[in-house]
N, C-alpha and C positions, 0 to 999 in steps of 0.2 A: 324952443328948448326949455325956457322957464315955465311955460304953461304945462308942458309935459311933466316936468319935475314936480310942479304943484299938484297936478292930477295924481301922480303916484303917491305923493305925501297924503293927499286926501283919502285915497283908497286904504293906505296903511292905517291912518287914524280911524277910519270907519271900521276896518277889520278888527283893530284893537278893541274898539267899543263893543263890537258884536261878541268877541271872545269874552270880554269882561261880563257882559250881560248873560251869555250862555253859561259861563262858569258859575254864576250865582244860582241859576236854575238847577245846578247839580247839588246844591246844598239846601237842606230844610231851612225855612225862615219863619219864625213866629210873627215877625213884623209884617210879612206878606201873606200870613195865614197859610203857609205852605209847610205841611208837616212831613213831607218826604220829597225827594228830588223830582223835578218835573222834566223827565227825559224828553217828552214829546215837544215841549217848548224849546228845549236846548238844541235839539238836533238841527232844525233849519238854520238857527243862528250860527252854529259851528260850520255848517255847509256854506253859508254865504261868506263867512270870514275866510274859509279855506280857498274859495274861488278868487276872492280879492287878493289874498296873499300870493296866490299862484300867478295872477295877472301881472303883479309887479315884481315877480321873481324872488319873493321871500319864501323860498322852498322849504326851509326848516319849519317855519311857522305854518306854512300851508299843510305840510305833512302832519304836524301836531293837531291842527284843526280837523283834518280829515279823520285822523285816528279817534279823536273825541266824538266826532259825528258818528263814526262806526259804532263806538261803544254806546252812544245814546240810542241809535237805531236798534242795536241788539237788545237793549233794555226794554224797548217798547214792542219787541217781537218782530221787527222788520229786519230779519236776519239777512235777507237777500240784499237789501240796501247796505247793510253793514259790510257784507262781503265785497260789494262793488267799491265802497270807500277804501277798504283795505287794499284792493288791487291798485287803486290810485296811489295809495301810500307806497306800494311797491314800485310803481313807475317813477314816482318822485325820488325814491331812494336810488334808483338807477342814475337819474340826472345828478344826484349828489355824489355819485361814485361810492355809495355805501352798499356793497353787494350782499353782504351777510344779512343786513337788515332787509334788503329787497327780497331775498329768498324767504325770510321768515314771514314777511307780510303776505306773500303769495300763498304760503302754507296756511296762514290764518284764514285767508280768503277762501281757500279750498275747503277748510274745515267748516266754515260757515255755510258755504253752498251745500256741503254734504248734510249739515244739520237740517236744511230745508227739504231734504230728500232729492235734491237735484245733483245726483252723483256725477252725471256727465258734465254738468256745469263746473263742478269741483275739479274734475279731470282737465277740463279746458283751461281753467284758471292756472292750474299748476303747469300745464304745457306752455301757456303763454309766458309764465315766469321763467321756465327753463329756456325757452327760445331767446328771451331777452338777456339771459345770463351767459349764453354760450361763449361769447368772446372774452368776457371779463372774469368769469368764475366757472370754467367748464366742469370741474368736479361737482360743484353744487348744482349745476344745470343737469348733469346726468342723474343726480339723486332726485331732482324734481321730476324729470321724465319718468323715472321708475315709479314714483308715487302716483303720477298721473295715470300710468298704465294699470296700476293696481286698482284704481277707481273704475276705469273702463271695464276691466275684467270682472270685478265684483258686481258690476251692474249688468253684465252680459252684453256689453256694447263693443265687443271686439271689432265689429265692422267699422265703427267710428274711430278706431284707434290707429288705423293704417298709417296715416301721415306722421303721427307721433312716434310710432315704432321706427319708421324710417329716419326721422330726425334723431331719435335716441341712438340708433345704430351708427348713423353717420358721425355723430359726436364722439362715440366711443372709439371708432376707427381713427378719427382725427387725433384723439388723445393717445392712440396706440395701446389702448386697454384691450388687448386681444381676447383674453379669456372672457371678459364681460361682453365684448362685442359678439362673440360666438353664442354666449348664453342668451343675449337679446335676440339674435337671429333665430335661435331655436324656439324661443318664447313667441316670437312673431309667427313662426311656422305653425305653432299650436293654435294661436289666435286665428290665423287664416283658416285652419281646419274647421274651427267652430263656426266661422263665418262663411264656409263653403267657397273660399277664395283660393281655388286650387293652384292657379298659375302663380299667385304671390307666394303661396306656401312652398312650392317647389323652388322658387327663386331664393326664398329665405334660407332653405337648407343648403342650396348650392353656395350661397353667400357665406354660410358658416364654414364650409369646406375651404373656400378661397381664403378666408381670414386665417385659418390655422396654417394653411400652406404658405401664405405670405409671412407669417410669424416663424416659419421654418420648422413647424411641428407636424411632420407628415403622419406620425402615429396617431395624434389626436384627430387629424383630418380624416384619416382612414376609419377611425372609430365612429366619427359622425356619419360617414357614409353607411357603415354597417347598421347604425341605429335607425337611419331613415329609410333604408331599403325595405324595412317591414311595413312601411306606409304605402299603401297601394297607389295613392294619388301621385306620389313621388316616383315610384318604381317605373311607372309607364310614361314618365315625362321626358321632355327633351333635356331637362336639366340633369336627370339621372344618367342619360347616355353621355352628356358632356362631362360629368364628373368621372365616369368610368374611363372615358378616353384620356382625361387628364391624368388619372392615376397610372394608366398604361405608359403614358409619356414620361411620367416621373420615374417609373420603374426602369425605364431604359437608361436613365441617367443622362439623357441628352437635353440640354437647354433648348436647342433648336426645335426638337419635337414638342416640348412643353409650349413654347411660343407659338408653334404652328397650330396646336390644338386651340389655344386661347383665341388666336386670330381667326381660326376657321369655324368656330362654333358660335352661332349667334347668341346662345344662352348666356355667354359671358358678357357680351356687349349689352344685353338687355337687363343686366343687374342694375340696382340702384347706383347712382353715380359714384359714391365713395367706394363701393365694393367693386364696381367695374374698373375703377382706377387701380385697385390692388391687383385685379386679375391680369391686366395687361403688363404688369411689372413682374409676373412670375417667370421663372423660378427665383426664389430668394435663398440666400444662405448656401449651405453645403449640400448641393444637389446629389452628389455621389453618396454622402452619408444618409440622406433621406431615402435614396433608392435602396440602400442596404436595409434601412429600417422597414420599409414597405415589404421587401422580400422576406424579412424575418417574421413580421406579423401575419403575413399571408400564409407563411409556412407553419404557423402556430408556435413560433419560437419567441423567446424574450429578446427584444431588440437590443437590450443592454448586455447580452451575453453572446459570446462567439459560438459557432456551430460546435466546436470541440467541447466547450463548457456544457452546452445543452446535451450533447451525447453522453458525457460523463454522468450528468445527473440522471439521465434515463436509465443508465446501467446500474445505478445504486438501488 
């Protein structure tokens, strides 16, 4: 026990000395004939100090040392190494329970990766940060997922973004951010179209319909169907037939028929987990009201107006 404590003390002392020496290299020194900061000499010293601090659980000091190591690496043009150090700062911030700082470190890491032209690496870093933040800071995690996907899309790497899209959608559903979840499903469908992933594309569009129906918004769900029926890959898919059958069941106003469609169509069971869980809980809310809304929109009427009001307007 005593030897272990002594060892920890020795590591802390050594780390402190390394930090002091590294910090001196950050400053010009006439006595050492150093007319400008020596970032190259400082970087490995900060890195060694950071590892020692981390080993003994001095996380605040470890993070500060890794951050200085990142700054030093950036100064000498090793932006990749700087980005990796900033990711480590993000991981340490999670251990410290400082989630806003964690998100910011992952953003900085992503920016550094992007500076090196490694756009996919930037996206991967942001996605890792988002995944780590899901439980503790879900809103911030959703923002990071969105930023990660922007990088994949800008780099034309939609095929690599499949898992991140699914994670982003699952988190939005978990947060009950229905409109954002639908938007992400539609965005996923577009990405699948570019990647020629037709099956995933159709599932994404059916997922968007399920989300709106679970949220009790039959009108928006119907509008999604109308929008995607113009996409050939979806129109001929099992998901399109499943959606059509689901709307027919909704129009009947019968909860039993809705449940029978969901249970009887494999397309609903083959959705990603969070979306499939929503599907099996349909219908939600005022089914009779949703049936009336669907009858109105299919008849070309404003669902917020009665048939009498609509007829009066047509006569004017």
